[in-house]
Each structure stands twice: as structure tokens, then as C-alpha cells.
N, C-alpha and C positions, 0 to 999 in steps of 0.2 A: 501488592497494589493491582487494581484492574482498571479498565477504561471507564467504567461507571463512576469511579471515585472522582473523576474530573468534573462531574456534574452532580448537583444536589438531587436531581431526579431526571430519569430518562423516559420520556413519553413518546407516543406515536408521532412519526414524522409529519403526518398530515395536519397536526394541530398548529403548526407554525408557518409563518411566511418566510420563505427562503429567498435571499437576495443574490448570492454569488455562487452557490452550489445547487445544482438540480439533482433530483433523485427520482428513480423509477424502480419499482419492484418487478423482477422478471422471474417469477417462481421462487426458486431457492437462492436467487442472486439479487443483491442490491447494486444497482447501477448509480454511481455518483459522477456528476459531470461538473467540472469547473467551468463556469459560464460568466466570466467577466472579461471578455476579449478586449474591451476598450482599454483595460489596464494590463493586458497580456496575461491574465489569470495570475497576477502577482499574489504573493502570500500576505494579503491584508489581514488585520485582526478578524474581520467578518468572515472572510473565506476560510481562514484557519479554524475558527470556531465552528462554522457550519460543517466543515469536513470532519472535524473531530466528533461532533455530535452524531453525524450519520454513522461513523464507524462504531461509536459507543453503542448506538441503537442496534446495529447489526450484531454486535458481539453478544447481546443478551437474548436474541431471537432464536429459539430452537429450530425454526424452519428456514433460517438464512444460513447457507453454507459457504457462500462466496461473495466477494465484492469485486465489481469492475470499476475502474477509475479512468475516465477520459476527459478531454477538454475541448471546448469550442474555440475555433480560431487557429491561426497559423503558429501560435506559441502555446505549447502545453502548459508551461509555467515559467514566469520570469523571475522567480525567486522572491525575496522580501520586497514588499511595497515600501520603498524608502519614504515616500511622501505620506505614508500612513503610520509612520513610526510613532507619531504623537496621537494616534487614534484615527478612526475612519471618518470622524465627523458624524453627520447624520446617516443612518442606514435604515432601510426598510425591513431588515431582518428581525424576526421575533424569536429566533431560536435561542434557547436559554444560554446564558454565558457560562463558560467554564469557571470553576471555582479556583483554578490555579493556572499558571502559564502553561501553554501547550508547547512542549519541546518535541518536535516531530520525530526525531530518531528514537527517543524514549517511548513516545506514544505508540509508534508502529510496533515496537518490541512487545507490547501487551496485546496486540491483535492476534487472535487464534484462527480467524477466518482467512483462508487464502485470498490474497488480493492480487488482481491482475491489472497492471497499468497498461493502457492502450495508447501508445504514443504515436501521434500523427503529426505533431508539431515540435518545434525546438524547445529545449530545456535549458534554462539559464540559472546560474548561481544556486541559491538555496532550493530551487526547484528540483535539483538532483536528489534532495532528501525524500521526495516522493518516489523516486526511482529506486534508491537504496532501501527504502522501507517496504516496497512491494515484494510480493512472493514471486511473481512471474512478471516479466516485462516484454510486451510484444511491440516492436517498433519497426517503422519503415527504415530501411538500411541507410538512407541519406539524412535522417534526422540529426540535427546538431546539438551537442551538449557543450555548453560554454561556462567557464569560471572566470568572469572578468573583475572580480571584487578588488584585486590589488590595484587595478586601474581606477578605482573609485576611492582609494584610501582605506579600504577594508580588507579583511581576510576571512575566507570561508572555513572557520574553525570547525563547525559542526560537520560540514561536508567532508573535510579532511578526515575526521574520525570515522565517518560512515564509509568513505571510499577505502580506508585502510583495511576494512573487513573483506574487501573484494580484490585488492591488488596490494603489492608491496607498499609499505608506508612511504618509502622514498619516492616511488613513482607517483603516488597520490600527491605528495608534497610538491614535486616538480610541476605537476599539472596546475596546482593552486598558485605556485609562485610565478609561473610564466603567464597565467591567465589565458591558456590556450583553449581552442575549440576542437572537439573530437566528434566523430560521427558514430552513429549506432553500430556500424560495421566494425569500427575500431574497438569499441567497448565490449562487444559480444564475447571475445575470448576471455575476458575477465569475469564474465557472468553478470555484468551490470545490465545487459540486455540478454534475455534468455531465448527469445525467438525473433529472428530477423525475417522481414517480408520484403518483397520486391516493389510493392506499390502501397501507398497509403490506404487504398481501398481494400487491401487484403488483411488489414489489421483486425477489424472486427470479426470477420469469418474465422480467422485463426484463433481468436479468443473463444469463439463458439466451439470450435473443435477441442480446444484444451479443456473447456468446462465439461464437455461430454466425457473426456478421459478422466477428469477428476471425479466425476460422479460415480465412477466405477469403484472408487475407494471408499472405505468406511469413514464417516464424518469424525467420530471421536479419535480414530487413529491419526487422521490428518491434522486435527486441531491440536492434539497433544504433541504430535511430532513437530508441528510448527512452533509451539511454545518452547519445546526443548531446543530447537534450532536457535531461537532468539537468546537463549541463556546457556549455550554450550560451554562458554568459558568458565561458568560458575558451577557446572554440574560435574560430579564425579562419575566414574563408571558404575559405582554402587547406586547413585541417584538414578541413572538411566536404566539400570536393571529393575529398580523399583517401579519406574514408569511402565516398563514392559509388563511387569506382573499385574499392574492395575488394568492394563488393556486386556489381558487374558481373562479377567473377571467380568468383562462387559458382555452384554447381549450381542453386540455386533460381532465380537470375536466368535461366539458360538454359532451365530448365523453364517459367518464367513466360512467356518470349518464345515458346517453341514452342507453349505452350497458347493464347496469344493468336492466333498465326498459324493454328493448327489449330481455333480456335473451340471449345475444350474447357476443362474445369475443371482447373487445375494440380494436380499431385500433389507436395506439398512434402516435402522430405527434411530440411530444416534444415541443409543443407550448402552 
């Protein structure tokens, strides 16, 4: 299965009216911005659908290598929009509807473009699925991550599963059961936050620096490596060896080898 399978057809982003997610093209990077601060960027049906459509579009664009994800307002994402469980009501969005339910953890596992989450605001409940689903997470050290579901009569089942890929399952369970709040600095040792910065203003420049580093790598190698990472528990050593042999046959590998021997910067084609 791939991301495009969620939609009957994936068309250019500019053909539609977007309501809760903004998008901007920055060369080889798609910037997606959660922009519903009045609802604390909660995961409403509209926001989920627009986010998924943007990622599905990026996945099929040969010129798009990376995705940046940021949010407007003091809260990066407040988790599920409980008031919208029965639907958003009227929405101005004309983005095509997904043909099947969007389960974030599964959806992110199909994305092969490195995604950098730029976290300048707090993350609550199911919003953590945006963090666990990202490839890199740049966050201000004091940003808070909260799991209050048990205090609402709910339990973060999907978040528990996602967290258990980063920390011991029992520690993830304790966090969910106690409904505690952690800071970005506390989560960094577990890899939930990959890059800590001292001020919110430093988040975006840090991402710029990371993108510059990522561009030095071959696109196909990064994409296939990311895909393998998402499915490591299902891949044997033989499967991974076959993936390596596939890369050896690419134009990018030949270019990388020539550039190494000629002591120059490789010119990647993504082929």
C-alpha cells in the first residue's frame, strides 16, 4: 500500500481551497503549516484530511525531497478534536476526501520523504503522533508534551504503541496512566526529540541547517532507507541485503562513487 491509495486521485495542491493546513513550496521542500490556532490545531477531520493530502502529494513528486511541518499559535497540536468527533460541520476546504480512515501512525509509515517537525508550541494527547511519525524533531527545550486522556475518561492507545517504539513499553504505559507532562529536554534522550534548541526562534534556522546536511545525501538512498526503517520488524537480513543491491544499481550510486574518486560534490538525480 502507498499514500496515494488513500485518495482516488492526487492533483496539484493549488487546485483546492485549504482551511486548516497551509502549504508553501520551498524548492525541494514542501512546508505544511497547521493553522487552526483557535482550536489549538486539534486533529479535526478537516485538518487530518488536508495534512494527509499534502503528504500524499509530496510523496509522488520527484522534485520534492523533504517536508517541514510547523504550527501557528502557542500549541503545536492539541490531539483529537473531541467536539468534531461527529464531523466538522461546515468547512471551506475543497481538498478531496480520503477514501478510507486516516490512522496517523500507519500513514506516516508509508511516507518516504524525510519529515522534519518544527515544534515551537506544546503538544497534547494524540498530537504526539505527529512527533513519533516525524523523521526529525526540532523543538525548543521547554516545550511541553502532555498525555491527559485518562483524566477525560479515555486512553491514548495509538500513542502508547507509537511511544513504545522509542522507549520501554512500561515507561510509555506509566506516562499514559499517570497523564503526566514532560518537556522536550526530558524526551530527547529517548529520541522523541532529535534536536533541542535554546529558544523558539532557533527552531527554523536549525531546520534550515539540517536540510542543508540532508541535501548532501542521495535522494533514493534516503527514501529507501526511511522505508526500511518503518518496516524493520518485518524485514529479514536477506530483505535488507536485497535493498542494498537495488541501490547499487542506481545512477545515484554510480554518481556518488565517481564523485568520491574525483573528490568533488555529487550531483544527485534521484535515479
